[in-house]
C-alpha positions in Angstrom: -29.0 -17.1 -10.1 -27.9 -14.4 -7.7 -24.7 -12.3 -7.9 -21.5 -14.1 -6.9 -18.1 -12.6 -5.9 -16.1 -15.7 -5.3 -13.3 -16.5 -7.7 -13.6 -20.2 -6.8 -17.3 -20.1 -7.7 -17.0 -18.5 -11.1 -13.9 -20.6 -12.0 -15.7 -23.9 -11.1 -18.8 -22.8 -13.0 -16.9 -22.1 -16.2 -14.9 -25.3 -15.9 -17.6 -27.8 -14.9 -21.2 -26.5 -15.4 -23.3 -25.8 -18.4 -22.7 -22.2 -19.6 -25.4 -19.6 -19.2 -26.3 -17.5 -22.2 -25.8 -14.1 -20.5 -23.0 -13.0 -18.1 -22.3 -9.7 -16.4 -18.7 -9.1 -15.1 -18.5 -5.8 -13.3 -16.1 -4.0 -10.9 -12.7 -2.4 -10.8 -10.5 -5.5 -11.5 -10.0 -5.5 -15.3 -7.8 -8.5 -15.2 -10.6 -10.8 -13.8 -13.1 -9.4 -16.4 -10.7 -10.2 -19.2 -9.7 -13.5 -17.8 -13.1 -15.0 -17.4 -14.4 -13.5 -20.7 -11.5 -15.4 -22.5 -12.4 -18.6 -20.6 -16.0 -18.4 -21.7 -14.9 -17.9 -25.2 -12.8 -21.0 -25.0 -15.7 -23.0 -23.6 -18.1 -21.6 -26.3 -15.5 -22.7 -28.9 -16.6 -20.3 -31.7 -14.2 -18.9 -34.3 -13.4 -15.3 -35.0 -16.2 -15.0 -37.5 -18.8 -15.8 -34.8 -17.4 -13.3 -32.2 -18.9 -9.8 -32.1 -17.4 -7.0 -30.0 -19.2 -3.8 -28.9 -18.1 -0.9 -26.6 -19.9 2.2 -25.3 -21.7 2.8 -28.5 -23.4 -0.6 -28.4 -26.9 -0.8 -29.8 -29.4 -3.2 -28.2 -31.2 -3.6 -31.6 -28.0 -4.8 -33.2 -27.3 -7.2 -30.4 -30.8 -8.6 -30.6 -30.5 -9.0 -34.3 -27.3 -11.2 -33.8 -29.1 -13.3 -31.2 -32.0 -14.0 -33.6 -29.8 -14.7 -36.6 -28.5 -18.1 -37.7 -24.7 -18.3 -38.0 -23.2 -19.4 -41.3 -19.9 -20.3 -39.7 -20.7 -22.6 -36.8 -23.2 -23.5 -34.2 -22.4 -20.9 -31.6 -21.9 -17.1 -31.4 -20.3 -14.9 -28.7 -21.0 -11.3 -28.1 -18.8 -9.2 -25.8 -20.0 -5.8 -24.7 -17.6 -3.5 -22.8 -18.6 -0.3 -21.0 -22.1 -0.1 -22.5 -23.8 1.7 -19.6 -26.8 -0.6 -20.1 -26.8 -1.4 -16.4 -27.1 2.2 -15.3 -29.9 3.3 -17.6 -33.3 2.3 -18.8 -32.6 -0.5 -21.4 -34.9 -3.0 -23.0 -34.2 -6.6 -21.9 -35.8 -8.6 -24.8 -32.4 -9.4 -26.3 -31.4 -11.3 -23.1 -34.5 -13.5 -23.6 -33.5 -13.9 -27.2 -30.0 -15.0 -26.2 -31.4 -17.6 -23.8 -33.4 -19.1 -26.6 -30.5 -19.3 -29.1 -27.0 -20.5 -29.5 -25.7 -17.0 -28.7 -23.7 -16.2 -25.5 -23.3 -12.6 -24.3 -20.7 -11.3 -21.9 -21.0 -7.7 -20.5 -18.0 -6.1 -19.0 -18.9 -3.0 -17.0 -17.2 -0.8 -14.4 -20.3 -0.3 -12.2 -24.0 -1.1 -12.2 -27.2 0.0 -10.6 -28.7 -3.1 -8.9 -32.2 -1.6 -9.3 -31.7 -1.8 -13.1 -34.1 -4.1 -15.0 -31.3 -5.6 -17.1 -29.2 -6.3 -14.0 -32.1 -8.1 -12.4 -32.8 -10.1 -15.6 -29.1 -11.3 -15.8 -29.3 -12.2 -12.1 -32.4 -14.3 -12.7 -31.4 -16.0 -16.0 -27.6 -15.7 -16.2 -24.6 -15.0 -13.9 -23.4 -11.8 -12.4 -19.8 -11.8 -11.1 -18.4 -8.9 -9.0 -14.8 -8.5 -10.1 -13.7 -6.7 -7.0 -10.2 -6.0 -5.9 -8.7 -9.1 -4.4 -7.0 -9.6 -1.0 -3.3 -9.7 -0.7 -3.2 -13.5 -0.2 -5.1 -14.2 -3.5 -2.9 -11.7 -5.4 0.3 -13.2 -4.0 -0.9 -16.6 -5.0 -1.5 -15.5 -8.6 1.9 -13.8 -8.9 3.7 -16.7 -7.4 1.9 -19.1 -9.8 3.1 -17.0 -12.8 6.7 -16.8 -11.5 6.9 -20.5 -10.8 5.3 -21.3 -14.1 8.1 -19.3 -15.8 10.8 -21.4 -14.1 11.8 -18.7 -11.6 11.3 -18.5 -7.8 10.1 -15.8 -5.4 9.8 -15.6 -1.6 6.8 -14.5 0.3 8.7 -11.5 1.6 9.4 -10.3 -1.9 5.8 -10.9 -2.9 4.7 -8.8 0.0 7.1 -6.1 -1.0 5.7 -6.0 -4.5 2.1 -5.7 -3.3 3.0 -3.0 -0.8 4.9 -1.0 -3.3 3.0 -1.5 -6.6 -0.5 -1.8 -5.3 -3.3 -4.3 -5.6 -4.2 -4.0 -9.3 -3.6 -7.4 -10.7 -3.0 -6.3 -14.3 -0.3 -3.8 -13.2 1.4 -6.4 -10.9 1.5 -9.0 -13.6 3.0 -6.5 -16.1 5.7 -5.7 -13.6 6.2 -9.4 -12.9 6.8 -10.0 -16.7 9.7 -7.5 -16.5 11.2 -9.5 -13.6 10.8 -12.8 -15.4 12.6 -11.4 -18.5 15.4 -10.1 -16.4 16.0 -12.9 -13.9 17.5 -16.2 -15.2 15.5 -19.3 -15.2 15.9 -21.2 -11.9 17.0 -18.1 -10.0 15.1 -16.2 -7.2 13.5 -12.8 -7.9 15.0 -10.6 -5.2 14.0 -7.4 -3.7 16.9 -5.6 -5.4 15.4 -6.7 -8.8 12.0 -5.2 -7.9 13.7 -1.9 -6.9 15.7 -1.8 -10.1 12.9 -2.7 -12.6 9.5 -2.0 -11.1 7.5 1.2 -10.9 7.2 1.4 -7.1 5.1 4.1 -5.4 6.5 6.5 -2.9 4.4 4.8 -0.2 6.5 1.7 -0.5 9.6 3.6 0.8 7.4 5.3 3.4 6.2 1.9 4.7 9.8 0.9 4.9 10.6 4.0 6.9 7.9 3.1 9.4 9.2 -0.5 9.6 12.7 0.8 10.3 11.6 3.3 12.9 9.5 0.6 14.7 12.6 -1.7 14.7 14.8 1.2 15.9 16.9 0.7 12.8 17.8 4.4 12.5 20.6 3.8 9.9 18.2 2.0 7.5 15.5 4.6 8.0 17.9 7.4 7.2 19.1 5.6 4.0 15.5 5.2 2.9 14.9 8.9 3.5 18.0 9.9 1.5 16.7 7.7 -1.4 13.3 9.5 -1.3 15.1 12.9 -1.3 17.3 11.7 -4.2 14.1 10.9 -6.0 13.2 14.6 -5.5 10.4 14.0 -3.0 9.9 17.3 -1.1 10.9 17.0 2.6 7.6 18.6 3.7 5.7 16.0 1.8 7.7 13.2 3.4 7.0 14.6 6.8 3.3 15.0 6.0 3.0 11.4 4.8 5.0 9.9 7.7 2.8 11.9 10.1 -0.4 10.6 8.3 0.8 7.1 8.5 1.6 7.3 12.2 -1.9 8.6 12.7 -3.3 5.7 10.8 -1.1 3.3 12.8 -2.7 4.7 15.9 -6.2 4.3 14.5 -5.4 0.8 13.4 -4.0 -0.1 16.8 -7.1 1.2 18.6 -9.4 -0.8 16.2 -7.2 -3.9 16.6 -7.5 -3.6 20.3 -11.3 -3.6 19.8 -11.1 -6.8 17.8 -11.5 -5.3 14.3 -10.2 -7.3 11.3 -8.5 -6.0 8.1 -11.6 -5.7 6.0 -13.4 -3.7 8.7 -10.4 -1.5 9.3 -10.0 -0.8 5.6 -13.7 0.2 5.4 -13.6 2.5 8.4 -10.4 4.2 7.4 -11.2 4.4 3.7 -8.1 2.6 2.6 -7.4 -0.6 0.6 -7.4 -3.9 2.5 -3.8 -4.7 1.5 -2.8 -1.3 3.1 -4.8 -2.1 6.2 -3.1 -5.5 6.5 0.3 -3.9 6.3 -0.5 -1.3 8.9 -1.9 -4.1 11.2 1.4 -6.0 10.9 3.3 -2.8 11.8 1.0 -1.8 14.7 1.0 -5.3 16.2 4.6 -5.0 17.4 4.4 -1.4 18.7 3.0 -0.2 22.0 0.0 2.1 21.8 1.6 4.8 23.9 4.7 4.8 21.7 2.6 5.3 18.5 0.7 8.1 20.2 4.0 9.8 21.1 5.1 9.5 17.4 1.9 11.2 16.3 2.4 14.0 18.8 6.0 14.5 17.7 5.1 14.7 14.1 2.5 17.3 14.9 5.2 19.3 16.8 7.6 19.0 13.9 5.0 20.2 11.4 4.2 23.3 13.6 7.9 24.0 14.0 8.4 24.0 10.2 5.4 26.3 9.6 6.6 28.7 12.2 10.1 28.7 10.7 11.8 27.3 13.8 13.4 24.4 11.9 13.8 23.6 8.2 11.6 21.1 6.5 14.6 18.9 5.7 15.6 18.8 9.4 12.1 17.9 10.4 12.0 15.1 7.8 15.3 13.7 9.1 14.0 13.8 12.7 10.8 12.0 11.7 12.8 9.3 9.9 15.0 8.5 12.9 12.8 9.2 15.9 
């Protein structure tokens, strides 16, 4: 079976189909690797005595020995191997054949792989390879919403978007922050943006995205308040100016690409940013004229030059950038 990267495909397989004996879950999304490993363990149904865990010091001979042994504590055995590096080096593949001919199931959890690797090709042929890539904003929001609703709380799409913008697209991190909110907000109540600000570890970029929203809406008062908060958090004015300038430049690039018909995934790839950030920039750029964005880019450049030449102070430049 070839590599798959669809959550629906791996979920349906584990729920409905006969399990394979060897799985490879790789990629940056740790949450997905852990989630589907636990679901395979539940399907296998073995107890703790029949579960074996290995990390970077895994030995293929020991794994092969388990595959060929007969369990004294039940019919099935599960081996979980994390960060072995087997899929980036020359590794014998006999143990995979041994697993396929036994009641042993093996799950590999790796950060990255070499698709020319013999073991990778073996697992593709006889087992299942699942690419645990970063998920899009829509899928992430659906997952967070499900957790919130399941806890008896409520959350709006606007607040979900605010969380993904400000915290990022790592599911494990988002869920950890969601647990804080669930503990704080009473059952039956809405999780509000103020709760997120009070409890969650938001990145500076969240406030900077808000500044751009406020500038685009000509809400100068709100933009200035956001700037003051960033300064209160001890963000250097010159850094704020630099990041605002960079984001206006990205808005211009995004606007040009959108005018050429590019979608979020393509824009993210071309600009070297995450897709959730590209989607946010697309929403911002859609309501702003291209010439206006270009003027903002030029003004930021002039402000930067003025700061470096000593004509104006960096704080003044940041204030102008926030309300222009």
